[in-house]
N, C-alpha and C positions, 0 to 999 in steps of 0.2 A: 589485398584486403581493403575493404571500404568501411568507414566509420561514419555514422549519421547520428546527430544529437538533436534532441527536441526537449523543450521544457513546457510544462503546463502549470498554470496557476489557478487556484480555486479557493473558495472560502468554506470553512466548516461552521457548523452550528454550535459546537462545544463538545463536551465530554461524550465519548463513544458515539461519534457520528461516522457514518459509512459513506464513502465516495467510490462508486464503481468505476474503475479505470479500464475495464476490459475493452470497450469500444475504442477508446483512445489508443490503447496499445496496438490493436489491429490497424488502426489508421496510420500510426507512426511507422509501422513496418511497411505498409503499402507505399507510403510517401518516400521511404528510404530507398526503395527499389532493390533492396538486398534480398536475394532469393534463398540463401542458406547461410545460417550463422546463429547468432544469439541476440536477444534483446535483454538488456539489464535495466531494471526500473528501480529508482532510488529516491527515497524521501529524506532530504537533508535536514532532519528535525530531531530534537531531543525527545519529543513527545508525540511521535506519530509512527505507525507501523503499517506494513503491507502484508496482507494475507492472501493466500490462494485457496479458495473454498467456494462452496455454493453460496451465492448471494440471494438470500430469501428471507423475508421479514422475520419468520419464526426462528430461523437459525441465527440471524443477526441478534435477536433477543437472547438466544443461548450464548452467543459470544460475549455479549455484555454481561450476562450473569456469571460466566466463567471468569472474566477479568475481575469482577467484583469479588468472586470467591477466592481466587488465588492471591490477589493483592487488593484488599478492601480500601475503599476511599478514606475511611476514618480508621487509621491503624496506629495512631500515636506516633507519627513520624516527626523527625526533627526539622526537615526542610519545610519551609512555609508553603502552605496552600496546595501544592500539587506534587508532593513527593510520590504519591501513588501513580501519577501519570508517568513520571520518569522511570519508576520501577517496572511498570507494565511494558514500556517501550524497550527496556533492557532485556526482557525475556523473549520478546517477539521481534523479528527482524524488520529493519527499515527498508529492505530490498528483496527483490526476487530476480532470478535470471531464468529465461524461458527460451526453448529452441525455436528457431525460425527455419521452416522447411518448405521449399517450393513457394516462397514469398508470403507465407502466413505463419502466425504464431501458433504453436501447438499447445493446446490445453485439453483437458479431459472434458467430457460431455457436460458435466455440471459445474465445472470450475470457472470462477471469475477471479479477476485480480482486483482487490479492494483495499483502499487506504482506510485505516481506522484512526480517527482522532482520539488520542488518549488524554489530551489536556482538558482542563476545566473550563476554558474560555473559548469562544469562537476564534479561529485563527485563519490567516491567509497562508495557504500552503503552496509549495512548489514541488513538482515531481520532475525528476530528470530521467529521460529515457535515452539510452544509447544502444543503437543497433550496430552490430559488428559482424562482418561476413563478406560474402561475395555474391 
């Protein structure tokens, strides 16, 4: 079995910013030369999430509205400034694992892998991708 690791770093613009990782995930799998296995994508942050969905501006707005509805920004929290950011990231996963078959990541027709910034400030973010297989 072979293991291939890659890190990417990028900056976000602040609260509920979307960064499409789909192209980078495909690129990392190709670079790994692993034909069959898994790619695990992980955001090591307390206020960032990874979603697998259609990445389209109107749906992005719906995601933003959904996050505001389930965990409002101004909810009378005890933690200063960004409690809602932490709570949002507790509900949604900071990672996804996808199959690699015949040297490519398998996703649905409309699926994209997207990092969502839940913090209130612009941040420098790191994503760790690990491809495992043969």
